[in-house]
N, CA, C and O of each residue as an XYZ file, in Angstrom:
424
protein
N     -28.000    -33.270    -16.913
C     -27.910    -32.186    -17.839
C     -26.431    -31.978    -18.176
O     -25.586    -31.936    -17.282
N     -26.132    -31.852    -19.439
C     -24.738    -31.688    -19.824
C     -24.437    -30.223    -20.101
O     -25.271    -29.477    -20.613
N     -23.251    -29.849    -19.754
C     -22.825    -28.475    -19.973
C     -21.812    -28.441    -21.106
O     -20.964    -29.324    -21.235
N     -21.920    -27.423    -21.906
C     -20.964    -27.215    -22.984
C     -20.240    -25.917    -22.699
O     -20.854    -24.861    -22.550
N     -18.947    -26.013    -22.628
C     -18.180    -24.799    -22.353
C     -17.839    -24.086    -23.658
O     -17.899    -24.682    -24.734
N     -17.492    -22.851    -23.559
C     -17.143    -22.034    -24.714
C     -15.918    -22.590    -25.422
O     -15.791    -22.440    -26.637
N     -15.041    -23.211    -24.710
C     -13.816    -23.718    -25.327
C     -14.098    -24.898    -26.260
O     -13.254    -25.227    -27.094
N     -15.262    -25.541    -26.140
C     -15.602    -26.657    -27.019
C     -16.154    -26.205    -28.369
O     -16.228    -27.004    -29.303
N     -16.538    -24.949    -28.483
C     -17.175    -24.436    -29.697
C     -16.124    -23.800    -30.586
O     -15.338    -22.964    -30.141
N     -16.118    -24.203    -31.837
C     -15.211    -23.617    -32.804
C     -16.014    -22.754    -33.767
O     -16.970    -23.229    -34.380
N     -15.643    -21.535    -33.898
C     -16.330    -20.601    -34.784
C     -15.402    -20.279    -35.940
O     -14.270    -19.836    -35.749
N     -15.901    -20.508    -37.128
C     -15.123    -20.143    -38.307
C     -15.843    -19.007    -39.008
O     -17.065    -19.023    -39.154
N     -15.091    -18.050    -39.427
C     -15.692    -16.902    -40.118
C     -15.260    -16.932    -41.576
O     -14.130    -17.281    -41.919
N     -16.201    -16.554    -42.403
C     -15.938    -16.464    -43.836
C     -15.966    -14.996    -44.223
O     -16.865    -14.270    -43.800
N     -15.021    -14.550    -45.002
C     -15.038    -13.138    -45.406
C     -16.267    -12.857    -46.273
O     -16.582    -13.613    -47.192
N     -16.940    -11.773    -45.965
C     -18.163    -11.437    -46.717
C     -17.860    -10.754    -48.031
O     -18.721    -10.693    -48.908
N     -16.655    -10.239    -48.185
C     -16.329     -9.543    -49.423
C     -15.711    -10.463    -50.473
O     -15.299     -9.984    -51.529
N     -15.635    -11.739    -50.220
C     -15.087    -12.678    -51.195
C     -16.117    -12.926    -52.287
O     -17.248    -13.316    -51.999
N     -15.734    -12.704    -53.524
C     -16.621    -12.889    -54.669
C     -16.343    -14.252    -55.277
O     -15.192    -14.560    -55.587
N     -17.371    -15.079    -55.455
C     -17.124    -16.386    -56.064
C     -16.650    -16.236    -57.508
O     -17.014    -15.289    -58.206
N     -15.844    -17.176    -57.927
C     -15.295    -17.135    -59.276
C     -16.406    -17.364    -60.298
O     -17.283    -18.203    -60.095
N     -16.362    -16.619    -61.388
C     -17.391    -16.685    -62.416
C     -17.010    -17.728    -63.462
O     -15.884    -17.745    -63.960
N     -17.966    -18.596    -63.786
C     -17.743    -19.623    -64.798
C     -18.178    -19.060    -66.145
O     -19.374    -18.936    -66.410
N     -17.227    -18.723    -66.988
C     -17.519    -18.071    -68.267
C     -18.288    -18.981    -69.225
O     -19.155    -18.510    -69.961
N     -17.983    -20.262    -69.222
C     -18.687    -21.182    -70.119
C     -20.152    -21.293    -69.718
O     -21.027    -21.309    -70.584
N     -20.426    -21.368    -68.447
C     -21.797    -21.406    -67.965
C     -22.520    -20.107    -68.300
O     -23.696    -20.131    -68.661
N     -21.838    -18.984    -68.186
C     -22.447    -17.699    -68.522
C     -22.799    -17.638    -70.002
O     -23.851    -17.108    -70.359
N     -21.953    -18.163    -70.859
C     -22.250    -18.170    -72.309
C     -23.474    -19.028    -72.617
O     -24.325    -18.644    -73.419
N     -23.555    -20.184    -71.977
C     -24.709    -21.062    -72.194
C     -25.982    -20.385    -71.693
O     -27.023    -20.453    -72.345
N     -25.896    -19.731    -70.536
C     -27.071    -19.052    -69.993
C     -27.514    -17.898    -70.877
O     -28.713    -17.696    -71.075
N     -26.569    -17.141    -71.410
C     -26.910    -16.037    -72.312
C     -27.545    -16.573    -73.586
O     -28.522    -16.005    -74.074
N     -27.008    -17.656    -74.129
C     -27.586    -18.242    -75.344
C     -29.005    -18.738    -75.093
O     -29.892    -18.531    -75.921
N     -29.219    -19.381    -73.970
C     -30.544    -19.887    -73.638
C     -31.539    -18.753    -73.425
O     -32.653    -18.798    -73.947
N     -31.147    -17.740    -72.662
C     -32.038    -16.610    -72.430
C     -32.308    -15.826    -73.714
O     -33.421    -15.343    -73.921
N     -31.307    -15.699    -74.567
C     -31.498    -15.030    -75.855
C     -32.459    -15.787    -76.748
O     -33.283    -15.184    -77.435
N     -32.357    -17.106    -76.740
C     -33.277    -17.929    -77.526
C     -34.705    -17.808    -76.995
O     -35.652    -17.684    -77.772
N     -34.853    -17.842    -75.684
C     -36.187    -17.693    -75.093
C     -36.771    -16.332    -75.442
O     -37.943    -16.238    -75.807
N     -35.970    -15.280    -75.333
C     -36.446    -13.930    -75.646
C     -36.842    -13.811    -77.112
O     -37.896    -13.260    -77.428
N     -36.003    -14.325    -78.008
C     -36.298    -14.235    -79.438
C     -37.563    -15.008    -79.797
O     -38.408    -14.510    -80.541
N     -37.693    -16.225    -79.269
C     -38.880    -17.025    -79.581
C     -40.148    -16.408    -78.997
O     -41.201    -16.437    -79.634
N     -40.054    -15.857    -77.802
C     -41.233    -15.228    -77.188
C     -41.667    -14.008    -77.978
O     -42.857    -13.818    -78.228
N     -40.708    -13.179    -78.373
C     -41.064    -11.979    -79.130
C     -41.530    -12.315    -80.539
O     -42.487    -11.719    -81.033
N     -40.872    -13.253    -81.183
C     -41.253    -13.624    -82.545
C     -42.625    -14.295    -82.578
O     -43.483    -13.920    -83.377
N     -42.828    -15.276    -81.719
C     -44.105    -15.998    -81.714
C     -45.274    -15.109    -81.342
O     -46.325    -15.158    -81.982
N     -45.100    -14.300    -80.313
C     -46.185    -13.423    -79.895
C     -46.375    -12.261    -80.864
O     -47.493    -11.776    -81.038
N     -45.311    -11.819    -81.486
C     -45.448    -10.789    -82.524
C     -46.241    -11.299    -83.712
O     -47.082    -10.584    -84.258
N     -45.974    -12.540    -84.117
C     -46.749    -13.127    -85.221
C     -48.211    -13.284    -84.828
O     -49.109    -13.021    -85.628
N     -48.444    -13.711    -83.602
C     -49.820    -13.868    -83.130
C     -50.534    -12.525    -83.080
O     -51.707    -12.436    -83.442
N     -49.848    -11.490    -82.642
C     -50.448    -10.155    -82.613
C     -50.762     -9.678    -84.029
O     -51.784     -9.029    -84.254
N     -49.893     -9.996    -84.977
C     -50.158     -9.624    -86.373
C     -51.383    -10.329    -86.935
O     -52.202     -9.717    -87.620
N     -51.503    -11.608    -86.644
C     -52.675    -12.370    -87.117
C     -53.955    -11.819    -86.499
O     -54.963    -11.653    -87.186
N     -53.911    -11.541    -85.211
C     -55.098    -10.999    -84.551
C     -55.425     -9.600    -85.052
O     -56.596     -9.225    -85.109
N     -54.421     -8.829    -85.414
C     -54.672     -7.500    -85.989
C     -55.364     -7.622    -87.338
O     -56.294     -6.872    -87.635
N     -54.909     -8.570    -88.157
C     -55.570     -8.781    -89.465
C     -57.017     -9.215    -89.297
O     -57.894     -8.777    -90.042
N     -57.263    -10.072    -88.325
C     -58.633    -10.512    -88.067
C     -59.487     -9.329    -87.632
O     -60.642     -9.207    -88.042
N     -58.917     -8.456    -86.799
C     -59.700     -7.323    -86.300
C     -60.016     -6.320    -87.402
O     -61.002     -5.591    -87.299
N     -59.204     -6.266    -88.454
C     -59.496     -5.360    -89.568
C     -60.642     -5.872    -90.429
O     -61.360     -5.081    -91.040
N     -60.817     -7.174    -90.483
C     -61.870     -7.771    -91.307
C     -63.220     -7.805    -90.613
O     -64.255     -7.539    -91.225
N     -63.197     -8.137    -89.329
C     -64.458     -8.267    -88.593
C     -64.215     -7.983    -87.121
O     -63.074     -7.847    -86.678
N     -65.301     -7.897    -86.376
C     -65.198     -7.637    -84.950
C     -64.608     -8.860    -84.244
O     -64.936     -9.999    -84.575
N     -63.729     -8.605    -83.263
C     -63.102     -9.698    -82.534
C     -64.102    -10.365    -81.595
O     -64.922     -9.699    -80.964
N     -64.018    -11.681    -81.517
C     -64.849    -12.419    -80.573
C     -64.211    -12.335    -79.186
O     -63.107    -11.813    -79.034
N     -64.900    -12.841    -78.200
C     -64.349    -12.837    -76.841
C     -63.058    -13.650    -76.765
O     -62.106    -13.261    -76.089
N     -63.038    -14.759    -77.451
C     -61.838    -15.600    -77.454
C     -60.666    -14.854    -78.089
O     -59.542    -14.933    -77.594
N     -60.919    -14.135    -79.177
C     -59.849    -13.385    -79.835
C     -59.335    -12.259    -78.939
O     -58.132    -12.001    -78.890
N     -60.237    -11.598    -78.239
C     -59.818    -10.532    -77.328
C     -58.967    -11.105    -76.186
O     -57.986    -10.489    -75.770
N     -59.344    -12.273    -75.688
C     -58.549    -12.903    -74.642
C     -57.156    -13.250    -75.174
O     -56.163    -13.097    -74.462
N     -57.082    -13.713    -76.416
C     -55.791    -14.038    -77.012
C     -54.930    -12.787    -77.190
O     -53.709    -12.851    -77.049
N     -55.563    -11.646    -77.499
C     -54.818    -10.386    -77.597
C     -54.221    -10.035    -76.242
O     -53.055     -9.651    -76.153
N     -55.020    -10.166    -75.187
C     -54.524     -9.854    -73.854
C     -53.391    -10.784    -73.444
O     -52.407    -10.334    -72.857
N     -53.513    -12.068    -73.741
C     -52.450    -13.015    -73.403
C     -51.170    -12.735    -74.191
O     -50.065    -12.863    -73.663
N     -51.330    -12.354    -75.453
C     -50.170    -12.041    -76.290
C     -49.435    -10.817    -75.761
O     -48.208    -10.821    -75.656
N     -50.175     -9.783    -75.432
C     -49.558     -8.567    -74.898
C     -48.890     -8.848    -73.549
O     -47.795     -8.355    -73.282
N     -49.544     -9.631    -72.714
C     -48.957     -9.974    -71.415
C     -47.673    -10.782    -71.582
O     -46.710    -10.572    -70.845
N     -47.654    -11.694    -72.535
C     -46.460    -12.510    -72.749
C     -45.303    -11.670    -73.286
O     -44.154    -11.879    -72.896
N     -45.592    -10.735    -74.165
C     -44.549     -9.826    -74.661
C     -44.009     -8.982    -73.506
O     -42.800     -8.779    -73.395
N     -44.898     -8.496    -72.652
C     -44.495     -7.708    -71.493
C     -43.595     -8.519    -70.565
O     -42.586     -8.011    -70.076
N     -43.953     -9.765    -70.326
C     -43.136    -10.631    -69.462
C     -41.777    -10.885    -70.101
O     -40.756    -10.880    -69.413
N     -41.759    -11.105    -71.403
C     -40.481    -11.350    -72.081
C     -39.558    -10.139    -71.952
O     -38.359    -10.289    -71.721
N     -40.119     -8.949    -72.101
C     -39.283     -7.753    -72.031
C     -38.897     -7.382    -70.603
O     -37.799     -6.877    -70.370
N     -39.787     -7.627    -69.652
C     -39.533     -7.191    -68.277
C     -38.923     -8.268    -67.392
O     -38.498     -7.967    -66.276
N     -38.866     -9.497    -67.848
C     -38.270    -10.552    -67.026
C     -37.028    -11.160    -67.692
O     -35.970    -11.244    -67.069
N     -37.154    -11.575    -68.929
C     -36.033    -12.263    -69.583
C     -34.923    -11.275    -69.936
O     -33.746    -11.580    -69.743
N     -35.278    -10.105    -70.447
C     -34.256     -9.129    -70.821
C     -33.413     -8.676    -69.625
O     -32.190     -8.611    -69.757
N     -34.002     -8.358    -68.465
C     -33.156     -8.040    -67.311
C     -32.294     -9.207    -66.849
O     -31.200     -8.991    -66.327
N     -32.766    -10.444    -67.032
C     -31.940    -11.594    -66.679
C     -30.682    -11.636    -67.539
O     -29.601    -11.954    -67.044
N     -30.818    -11.315    -68.826
C     -29.649    -11.267    -69.712
C     -28.690    -10.184    -69.233
O     -27.476    -10.384    -69.231
N     -29.232     -9.040    -68.829
C     -28.373     -7.961    -68.347
C     -27.672     -8.343    -67.051
O     -26.528     -7.945    -66.832
N     -28.329     -9.102    -66.196
C     -27.685     -9.525    -64.949
C     -26.563    -10.518    -65.210
O     -25.537    -10.485    -64.529
N     -26.745    -11.401    -66.187
C     -25.710    -12.393    -66.494
C     -24.494    -11.727    -67.129
O     -23.356    -12.103    -66.850
N     -24.740    -10.735    -67.986
C     -23.632    -10.083    -68.686
C     -23.006     -8.962    -67.877
O     -22.041     -8.345    -68.329
N     -23.537     -8.681    -66.683
C     -23.020     -7.626    -65.806
C     -23.068     -6.247    -66.459
O     -22.210     -5.409    -66.182
N     -24.049     -5.997    -67.316
C     -24.190     -4.675    -67.906
C     -25.152     -3.811    -67.115
O     -25.240     -2.612    -67.381
N     -25.870     -4.360    -66.163
C     -26.824     -3.602    -65.381
C     -26.223     -3.072    -64.100
O     -26.817     -3.232    -63.033
N     -25.049     -2.437    -64.174
C     -24.379     -1.954    -62.975
C     -24.356     -0.440    -62.910
O     -23.464      0.125    -62.277
N     -25.295      0.231    -63.537
C     -25.363      1.690    -63.490
C     -25.863      2.172    -62.147
O     -26.150      1.379    -61.250
N     -25.966      3.506    -62.019
C     -26.407      4.079    -60.756
C     -27.700      4.862    -60.900
O     -28.135      5.493    -59.937
N     -28.320      4.846    -62.051
C     -29.502      5.661    -62.282
C     -30.794      4.924    -62.007
O     -30.815      3.851    -61.403
N     -31.873      5.537    -62.473
C     -33.204      4.977    -62.272
C     -33.393      3.695    -63.085
O     -34.184      2.830    -62.711
N     -32.664      3.575    -64.198
C     -32.789      2.369    -65.024
C     -32.372      1.114    -64.266
O     -32.994      0.064    -64.426
N     -31.338      1.207    -63.450
C     -30.914      0.053    -62.667
C     -31.957     -0.309    -61.616
O     -32.199     -1.486    -61.352
N     -32.568      0.700    -61.025
C     -33.605      0.446    -60.031
C     -34.819     -0.218    -60.640
O     -35.415     -1.104    -60.028
N     -35.192      0.197    -61.838
C     -36.329     -0.398    -62.518
C     -36.027     -1.842    -62.905
O     -36.864     -2.727    -62.727
N     -34.828     -2.076    -63.433
C     -34.453     -3.439    -63.839
C     -34.355     -4.347    -62.624
O     -34.776     -5.502    -62.683
N     -33.805     -3.842    -61.522
C     -33.691     -4.657    -60.311
C     -35.045     -4.993    -59.738
O     -35.228     -6.049    -59.133
N     -36.008     -4.084    -59.930
C     -37.345     -4.325    -59.405
C     -37.970     -5.466    -60.149
O     -39.108     -5.839    -59.864
């Protein structure tokens, strides 16, 4: 059985308050990508909701149409509640102290 003494162990500590350097070019690309995803999700699902609304004014919606309405609303909700807070986290604008920050962080 081999013994290891304390003098053989080297412990290195890293400061916990050190903030990694922010890459501004990467942040710009990420904001552009997230903005494009948000715009396309809202535009595409908004158009789909408009088409389904027109169909519902003419005749009763079928089961398939109702399912498409639910999927469209869910996708808009995800775009607003997931992608939009990601943009705020990248731009560091979500640093308030109120209930809005807690909701966005959730």
